[in-house]
Backbone as numpy.savetxt, mean C-alpha at the origin, in Angstrom:
# Nx Ny Nz CAx CAy CAz Cx Cy Cz
-35.38 5.35 -36.42 -36.34 6.51 -36.39 -35.36 7.84 -36.37
-35.64 8.70 -37.21 -34.86 9.92 -37.31 -34.90 10.73 -35.95
-33.68 11.20 -35.42 -33.71 12.07 -34.19 -33.76 11.17 -33.03
-33.72 9.78 -32.97 -33.66 8.90 -31.94 -32.25 8.39 -31.96
-31.71 8.08 -30.67 -30.54 7.53 -30.59 -30.50 6.07 -31.18
-29.41 5.62 -31.74 -29.30 4.24 -32.13 -28.84 3.33 -30.95
-29.63 2.18 -30.81 -29.33 1.37 -29.79 -29.07 -0.07 -30.28
-28.08 -0.68 -29.93 -27.79 -2.06 -30.30 -27.68 -2.88 -28.94
-28.56 -4.02 -28.89 -28.67 -4.65 -27.82 -27.98 -6.13 -28.23
-26.98 -6.55 -27.44 -26.26 -7.85 -27.63 -26.23 -8.57 -26.49
-26.62 -9.83 -26.58 -26.49 -10.65 -25.42 -25.58 -11.81 -25.69
-24.39 -11.86 -24.90 -23.50 -12.72 -25.21 -22.60 -12.93 -24.03
-21.76 -14.00 -23.95 -20.88 -14.26 -22.87 -19.56 -13.66 -23.03
-19.25 -13.48 -24.36 -17.84 -12.96 -24.58 -17.87 -11.92 -25.83
-17.14 -10.80 -25.53 -17.20 -9.89 -26.72 -15.71 -9.60 -27.07
-15.28 -9.90 -28.36 -13.78 -9.68 -28.62 -13.61 -8.35 -29.25
-12.62 -7.61 -28.97 -12.20 -6.37 -29.55 -11.08 -6.68 -30.46
-11.11 -6.30 -31.72 -9.99 -6.69 -32.63 -9.51 -5.30 -33.36
-8.23 -5.41 -33.76 -7.67 -4.19 -34.34 -8.36 -4.19 -35.76
-8.86 -3.03 -36.12 -9.49 -2.80 -37.50 -8.64 -3.03 -38.64
-7.34 -2.74 -38.48 -6.41 -3.06 -39.58 -5.87 -4.39 -39.61
-5.94 -5.26 -38.50 -5.43 -6.62 -38.43 -6.63 -7.42 -37.70
-7.54 -7.72 -38.23 -8.80 -8.38 -37.54 -8.39 -9.58 -36.67
-7.33 -10.34 -37.00 -6.94 -11.56 -36.16 -6.19 -11.05 -34.69
-5.84 -9.72 -34.67 -5.21 -9.21 -33.50 -6.22 -8.86 -32.43
-6.27 -9.58 -31.40 -7.26 -9.46 -30.32 -6.58 -8.39 -29.36
-7.37 -7.17 -29.25 -6.95 -6.14 -28.34 -7.73 -6.07 -27.07
-8.79 -6.93 -26.91 -9.55 -6.92 -25.62 -10.52 -7.91 -25.56
-11.01 -8.34 -24.40 -12.05 -9.17 -24.16 -12.99 -8.55 -23.21
-14.32 -8.73 -23.30 -15.37 -8.53 -22.24 -16.07 -9.70 -22.08
-16.00 -10.27 -20.90 -16.59 -11.47 -20.52 -17.56 -11.38 -19.46
-18.60 -12.26 -19.48 -19.52 -12.39 -18.31 -19.37 -13.90 -17.88
-19.10 -13.95 -16.65 -18.88 -15.20 -16.00 -19.63 -15.38 -14.69
-19.66 -16.63 -14.06 -20.40 -16.92 -12.83 -20.02 -16.07 -11.82
-18.67 -15.77 -11.64 -17.98 -14.84 -10.67 -18.27 -13.45 -10.83
-18.51 -12.93 -12.21 -18.80 -11.55 -12.35 -18.12 -11.14 -13.57
-18.32 -9.92 -14.14 -17.87 -9.40 -15.32 -16.33 -9.21 -15.41
-15.67 -9.21 -16.39 -14.24 -9.09 -16.56 -13.86 -8.43 -17.91
-13.14 -7.34 -17.85 -12.56 -6.61 -19.11 -11.04 -6.80 -19.05
-10.68 -7.27 -20.16 -9.14 -7.35 -20.32 -8.85 -6.56 -21.64
-7.74 -5.66 -21.41 -7.27 -4.91 -22.55 -5.85 -5.38 -22.86
-5.51 -5.57 -24.05 -4.12 -6.20 -24.38 -3.22 -5.28 -25.07
-1.94 -5.51 -24.88 -0.89 -4.75 -25.57 -0.67 -5.24 -27.03
0.28 -4.66 -27.68 0.35 -5.08 -29.21 0.95 -6.51 -29.27
1.22 -7.12 -28.18 1.85 -8.61 -28.22 0.57 -9.42 -27.73
-0.59 -8.87 -27.74 -1.90 -9.73 -27.47 -1.91 -10.18 -26.04
-1.08 -9.72 -25.13 -1.09 -10.15 -23.79 -1.79 -9.09 -22.92
-2.45 -9.54 -21.92 -3.14 -8.54 -21.08 -2.22 -7.49 -20.40
-2.66 -6.20 -20.46 -1.95 -5.14 -19.79 -2.84 -4.51 -18.72
-4.25 -4.66 -18.92 -5.32 -4.14 -17.90 -6.29 -5.20 -17.81
-6.51 -5.46 -16.57 -7.55 -6.50 -16.20 -8.51 -5.86 -15.16
-9.66 -5.78 -15.49 -10.71 -5.15 -14.57 -11.82 -6.33 -14.20
-12.00 -6.54 -12.99 -12.94 -7.64 -12.66 -13.79 -7.04 -11.57
-15.09 -7.62 -11.46 -16.10 -7.31 -10.36 -16.46 -8.85 -9.91
-16.19 -9.07 -8.73 -16.60 -10.43 -8.15 -17.29 -10.08 -6.70
-17.85 -11.16 -6.29 -18.53 -10.97 -5.03 -17.60 -10.43 -3.81
-16.41 -10.87 -3.93 -15.47 -10.44 -2.88 -15.06 -8.94 -2.87
-15.36 -8.35 -4.21 -14.92 -6.97 -4.49 -14.40 -6.72 -5.85
-14.15 -5.48 -6.11 -13.72 -5.17 -7.37 -12.09 -5.14 -7.42
-11.64 -5.36 -8.57 -10.15 -5.42 -8.79 -9.59 -4.94 -10.05
-8.70 -4.22 -10.06 -8.04 -3.61 -11.39 -6.60 -3.89 -11.40
-6.01 -4.71 -12.31 -4.58 -4.97 -12.47 -3.99 -4.46 -13.60
-2.78 -3.98 -13.47 -2.02 -3.51 -14.60 -0.76 -4.38 -14.62
-0.52 -4.79 -15.90 0.73 -5.63 -16.01 1.68 -5.11 -16.99
2.99 -5.43 -16.81 4.10 -5.22 -17.72 4.29 -6.22 -18.80
5.45 -6.15 -19.46 5.63 -7.28 -20.50 5.76 -8.73 -19.74
5.51 -9.86 -20.34 5.38 -11.05 -19.84 4.52 -11.27 -18.70
3.42 -10.50 -18.71 2.33 -10.46 -17.69 2.90 -10.45 -16.29
3.87 -9.63 -16.13 4.35 -9.35 -14.66 3.55 -8.22 -14.05
2.99 -8.49 -13.01 2.06 -7.49 -12.27 2.84 -6.20 -12.04
2.29 -5.20 -12.25 2.89 -3.75 -12.02 2.13 -2.90 -10.91
0.74 -3.11 -11.06 -0.12 -2.26 -10.10 -1.38 -3.19 -9.84
-1.89 -3.20 -8.57 -2.96 -3.98 -8.28 -3.88 -2.96 -7.33
-5.14 -2.72 -7.82 -5.99 -1.98 -7.07 -7.25 -2.97 -6.53
-7.63 -2.89 -5.35 -8.62 -3.88 -4.97 -9.47 -3.24 -3.87
-10.77 -3.67 -3.80 -11.70 -3.34 -2.83 -12.13 -4.66 -2.01
-12.15 -4.51 -0.72 -12.70 -5.58 0.10 -14.17 -5.20 0.32
-14.97 -5.86 -0.57 -16.46 -5.58 -0.55 -17.13 -5.53 0.74
-16.88 -6.56 1.70 -17.51 -6.72 2.95 -17.07 -5.35 3.84
-15.83 -5.15 3.90 -15.35 -4.00 4.77 -15.40 -2.64 4.08
-15.53 -2.71 2.77 -15.51 -1.39 2.02 -14.15 -0.57 2.09
-13.06 -1.43 2.14 -11.76 -0.90 2.31 -10.93 -1.13 0.99
-10.22 -0.18 0.61 -9.29 -0.46 -0.61 -7.99 -0.64 -0.29
-7.19 -1.06 -1.25 -5.67 -1.17 -1.18 -5.19 -1.06 -2.71
-3.90 -0.57 -2.73 -3.07 -0.57 -3.87 -1.79 -1.02 -3.59
-1.40 -1.96 -4.48 -0.08 -2.37 -4.49 0.70 -2.12 -5.67
2.02 -1.68 -5.55 2.84 -1.20 -6.80 3.98 -2.28 -6.75
4.29 -2.82 -7.86 5.30 -3.72 -8.00 6.30 -3.45 -9.15
7.47 -4.15 -8.94 8.41 -4.10 -10.00 8.62 -5.57 -10.53
8.14 -5.65 -11.83 8.02 -7.03 -12.42 7.56 -8.17 -11.55
6.47 -7.82 -10.76 5.80 -8.79 -10.03 6.36 -8.83 -8.50
7.29 -8.11 -8.21 7.83 -7.99 -6.74 7.22 -6.75 -6.17
6.42 -7.06 -5.04 5.80 -5.83 -4.28 6.86 -4.77 -3.86
6.55 -3.59 -4.07 7.50 -2.46 -3.50 6.78 -1.53 -2.67
5.49 -1.39 -2.76 4.69 -0.48 -1.94 3.30 -0.88 -1.85
2.82 -0.79 -0.57 1.33 -1.05 -0.52 0.81 0.15 0.30
-0.43 0.74 -0.24 -1.31 1.85 0.36 -2.63 1.15 0.72
-3.01 1.17 1.87 -4.10 0.37 2.36 -4.93 0.97 3.41
-6.22 0.87 3.33 -7.18 1.32 4.37 -7.35 0.15 5.40
-7.09 0.32 6.65 -7.20 -0.75 7.54 -8.32 -0.40 8.61
-8.69 -1.32 9.40 -9.71 -1.05 10.42 -9.42 0.06 11.33
-8.07 0.18 11.66 -7.60 1.32 12.63 -7.14 2.48 11.95
-6.97 2.57 10.68 -6.65 3.75 9.91 -5.94 3.43 8.62
-5.16 4.48 8.16 -4.48 4.14 6.86 -3.03 3.67 7.19
-2.49 2.80 6.23 -1.26 2.21 6.31 -0.55 2.43 4.90
0.74 2.65 5.00 1.71 2.56 3.84 2.84 1.63 4.23
3.17 0.67 3.41 4.27 -0.20 3.57 5.15 -0.10 2.42
6.44 -0.10 2.53 7.52 -0.05 1.56 8.25 -1.43 1.80
8.41 -2.23 0.59 9.14 -3.50 0.67 10.38 -3.57 -0.05
11.18 -4.57 0.18 12.38 -4.90 -0.55 12.17 -6.25 -1.20
13.17 -6.67 -1.97 13.12 -7.85 -2.86 12.54 -9.09 -1.94
12.98 -9.11 -0.71 12.49 -10.34 0.07 10.94 -10.30 0.37
10.26 -9.35 -0.08 8.86 -9.28 0.24 8.57 -8.86 1.68
9.58 -8.36 2.37 9.25 -7.93 3.89 9.44 -6.40 3.76
8.42 -5.85 4.63 8.54 -4.39 4.70 9.78 -3.85 5.29
10.33 -2.62 4.86 11.36 -1.97 5.42 10.89 -0.69 6.09
9.68 -0.16 5.86 9.27 1.01 6.41 7.71 1.14 6.34
7.18 1.78 7.29 5.66 1.83 7.47 5.20 3.28 7.89
4.29 3.73 7.46 3.41 4.88 7.84 2.10 4.26 8.32
1.68 4.71 9.52 0.43 4.25 9.95 -0.29 5.45 10.72
-1.59 5.60 10.55 -2.30 6.57 11.30 -3.60 6.03 11.83
-3.91 6.41 13.06 -5.03 6.02 13.58 -5.77 7.10 14.47
-6.83 6.98 15.14 -7.49 8.06 15.74 -6.53 8.79 16.83
-5.57 8.07 17.35 -4.82 8.75 18.48 -3.52 9.40 17.93
-2.96 8.82 16.83 -1.53 9.27 16.35 -1.29 9.01 15.00
-0.07 9.48 14.54 0.59 9.18 13.37 1.88 8.54 13.73
2.32 7.43 12.91 3.69 6.83 13.23 4.45 6.47 11.95
5.75 6.58 12.05 6.61 6.10 10.98 7.58 5.14 11.76
7.77 3.95 11.20 8.60 3.01 11.58 9.53 2.48 10.58
10.80 2.38 10.70 11.77 1.89 9.81 12.46 0.78 10.35
12.43 -0.52 9.73 12.99 -1.73 10.26 14.25 -2.21 9.39
15.04 -3.03 10.04 16.31 -3.45 9.35 16.07 -4.90 8.53
17.03 -5.49 8.01 16.75 -6.60 7.23 16.29 -7.70 8.07
16.44 -7.78 9.40 15.84 -8.77 10.33 14.50 -8.49 10.80
13.94 -7.35 10.24 12.47 -6.84 10.60 12.65 -6.38 12.04
13.60 -5.83 12.50 13.75 -5.33 13.90 13.65 -3.79 13.71
12.90 -3.10 14.62 12.68 -1.76 14.53 14.16 -0.97 14.56
14.39 0.04 13.69 15.50 0.63 13.68 15.27 2.11 14.11
14.17 2.71 13.63 13.78 4.04 14.04 12.32 3.99 14.10
11.68 4.80 15.14 10.26 4.93 15.32 10.01 6.41 15.59
9.10 7.06 14.92 8.71 8.44 15.20 7.15 8.38 15.35
6.60 8.89 16.46 5.31 8.78 16.72 4.88 10.22 17.38
3.62 10.52 17.10 3.02 11.66 17.69 2.26 11.38 18.90
2.45 10.24 19.49 1.73 9.81 20.65 2.75 9.67 21.87
3.59 10.66 22.10 4.44 10.87 23.25 3.61 11.29 24.41
4.14 11.32 25.64 3.52 11.82 26.88 3.15 13.36 26.64
4.15 14.11 26.10 3.84 15.41 25.95 4.35 15.97 24.61
3.85 15.32 23.64 4.21 15.67 22.28 4.76 14.38 21.54
5.61 14.81 20.50 6.24 13.65 19.77 7.21 12.76 20.49
7.50 11.59 19.84 8.62 10.78 20.41 9.40 10.16 19.38
10.73 10.21 19.31 11.41 9.47 18.43 12.46 8.52 19.06
12.53 7.36 18.74 13.49 6.42 19.15 14.38 5.78 18.08
15.68 5.64 18.38 16.58 4.97 17.53 17.06 3.80 18.26
17.08 2.63 17.46 17.23 1.30 18.14 18.63 0.69 17.52
18.98 -0.20 18.36 20.17 -1.12 17.79 19.74 -2.10 16.84
20.68 -2.88 16.22 20.44 -3.90 15.18 19.45 -4.89 15.86
19.54 -5.04 17.20 18.71 -6.16 17.85 17.23 -5.53 18.15
16.91 -4.36 17.87 15.66 -3.73 18.00 15.33 -3.26 19.28
16.43 -3.11 20.24 16.28 -2.51 21.44 16.48 -1.11 21.42
15.67 -0.16 22.03 15.76 1.21 21.96 17.11 1.77 22.66
17.94 2.49 21.96 19.16 3.05 22.45 19.00 4.62 22.91
18.30 5.31 22.05 18.24 6.68 22.24 16.75 7.13 22.01
16.21 8.06 22.89 14.85 8.36 22.69 14.92 10.18 22.79
14.16 10.80 22.07 14.10 12.14 22.13 12.41 12.39 22.19
11.99 13.27 23.24 10.61 13.30 23.48 10.29 14.68 24.10
9.21 15.02 24.00 8.61 16.16 24.65 8.25 15.81 26.05
8.59 16.66 27.04 8.32 16.21 28.47 7.63 17.48 29.08
7.20 17.33 30.35 6.48 18.42 31.07 7.39 19.64 31.30
8.77 19.33 31.39 9.73 20.40 31.64 10.25 20.90 30.33
10.04 20.36 29.20 10.49 20.77 27.78 10.88 19.53 27.08
12.06 19.64 26.49 12.63 18.48 25.72 13.32 17.32 26.65
13.30 16.19 26.23 13.74 15.18 27.13 14.59 14.24 26.16
15.82 13.93 26.56 16.69 12.88 25.83 17.16 11.75 26.71
16.86 10.54 26.37 17.19 9.48 27.07 18.11 8.53 26.37
19.14 8.03 27.07 20.20 7.23 26.43 20.23 5.94 27.20
20.01 4.90 26.47 19.99 3.44 27.10 21.28 2.77 26.82
21.59 1.65 27.54 22.72 0.85 27.32 22.32 -0.14 26.13
23.18 -1.07 25.88 22.93 -2.23 24.65 21.72 -3.13 25.00
21.45 -3.16 26.43 20.44 -4.05 26.79 19.05 -3.29 26.83
19.01 -2.02 26.50 17.90 -1.24 26.48 17.36 -0.70 27.85
18.31 -0.72 28.79 18.04 -0.12 30.18 18.62 1.31 30.13
17.77 2.13 30.88 18.19 3.54 30.83 19.49 3.80 31.49
20.42 4.57 30.81 21.72 4.85 31.32 21.79 6.33 31.86
21.20 7.20 31.04 21.32 8.56 31.57 20.13 9.34 30.84
19.73 10.50 31.32 18.68 11.40 30.56 18.98 12.81 30.87
18.51 13.61 29.91 18.90 15.07 30.01 17.43 15.82 29.94
17.08 16.37 30.96 15.88 17.26 30.86 16.19 18.57 30.20
15.21 19.32 29.75 15.46 20.71 29.17 16.14 21.59 30.18
17.02 22.46 29.73 17.70 23.41 30.82 16.74 24.48 31.04
15.80 24.74 30.32 14.88 25.91 30.86 13.42 25.62 30.40
12.67 26.03 31.45 11.22 25.71 31.10 10.50 26.86 30.43
9.45 26.50 29.65 8.81 27.55 29.13 7.75 28.25 29.98
7.52 29.52 29.77 6.54 30.22 30.60 7.13 30.83 31.65
């Protein structure tokens, strides 16, 4: 009908997208499955580069590099309503940004897939924690000190050796021995007010 939009209704389980100049080259697939719909977009090598799925557990979008190595994964936990994003190098996780029950979390990983640094925020405070290759705390910075922020520097065994903190009298420095027991402290030389 003139002036009416053209509509095409197609009922199928799979729709293939092809290169107009090379009809045998598949550039994408749209499928309907029992688990939910899936859209796959391919690179010039006809391997998936983007995969978008919606299943009962939640939605997921994946980006791939060559040889189908995962590069980015975006996902939603349907039940909790929380999202997460993982960034990878040729399939190896490098960073994760995640909504958790207690707040937001950012983790940065090394080749061994173990985190080396974290950022965490909850209703009480924000924290930064860096760990060594044995996953022992090396540095911790938090806004949840007694009278302000707190920073601790740890030995390779994870025991706190030095702490800098806000205190009732001003700044406070605490120095521990290798066993983590207080050796000496220095209160601020002058009080405010």
